[in-house]
N, C-alpha and C positions, 0 to 999 in steps of 0.2 A: 667662517661662522655659519651656522645653519639657523634659518628662521622657520618656525612652524606656525601656521595659521589654521585654526579650527573654525568650522562653520556648520550651519545646518540645524542648530538647536532651535528650541521653541517651546511653546505650550501645547500639550496634547492631552487628550483624555486617556484614562486608563484603558488598556487594550489596543491603543493606537500604535502607530509606527512613525519613526523618524529615521532619516539617513544623514549621518554626520560625515563631513569631509575634512581631510587634513591635507594641506598643501605645504610642501617643503620647498625652500628656496635657499640660495646662497651657496656655500661650499659643499655641495652634495651633487653627485651625478645621478644617483638613482636611490630610491628607498629600497633597502634590502630587508631590513628587520625593523618592525615598528610595533608599538603597542598603543592601546587606548586606556587611559586612566579616568577615574572620576573622583570628585571630592564633594561630598555632601556637607551641609552646614554642621559644624562641630565635630566632623569626623576626619580621619586621615585620608590622604589620597590613596586610592587603591587601583591596582592594575586589573582591568576586567577582560581584556582580550589582547592577543599578540599574534603576529604573523611573521614567518621567517622567509629567508631567501627563496626557498622552494615552495612557498605558500602553505607550509604547515601552520596550523592554527591551534591556539590554546585559549581556553576561556575559564573565567572564575565560575565556580559552581552557581553563583547567584544569577548568572546571565546565560548559562549554557542552555542551548536549545532555543533561545530567543534572540540572541545577538549574533551577527555574522560580520567578521572582519575580512576585508579584501583590499587588494592594492592593484594599481595599474602597473605598467612597465616603466613608469617614470617616477614622478615625485608626488603621487597622491595615494592616500590611504582612506578607506571608508569604514564606517561602522553602521550597518543596517540593524536597527533596533525594532523588534516586533514585540507584540503582547506586553507593552510597557506597563509598569506598575508604579505606584506612588513612590516606592522605595528606590526607583531608578532616578528620582529627582536629584540632580547634582550638576556641577560644572564638569564638563568632559574635556580632556586634554589628550593630545597625542604626543608621544615621545618614545625614545628607545625603551624596550622592556628590560634592558640591562642597566642597573642603577649606576654602575661605574662608567657608563657611556652616555649619560643623559645629555641632551642638548638643552639650550636655554628654553624655559617653558614659554609657551605661547599664552595668549589671553584666555584661551578656553572658550567653550560655547555652552550656554546655559540650557539645560533640559529640565522642564518642569512638567510633571505628570499629575494631572488632577484626577481625583477619585470621584 
């Protein structure tokens, strides 16, 4: 079983930055492929960024050019969020970007952007 723990969220003013971290533990040797999701109140969870084994990245249009996903060579994935907007307010989660291979969801980390 794989456990995912997200951290780094908080309250930030519009235009500010935050860096989220995701740490994996349990039955996993290394993170190869991972994604960052977010869920705003009353909305469905959406995939906003993903990274592959060879560090190829993909972003939702809503965050392209502002968010950067990266990973280390072990069990951590990061999401650098710049130029934050009020619409980025959500709970952020990391998990596999492939819906058929999802791990158990972590508790997420709250990001609140004040305008």
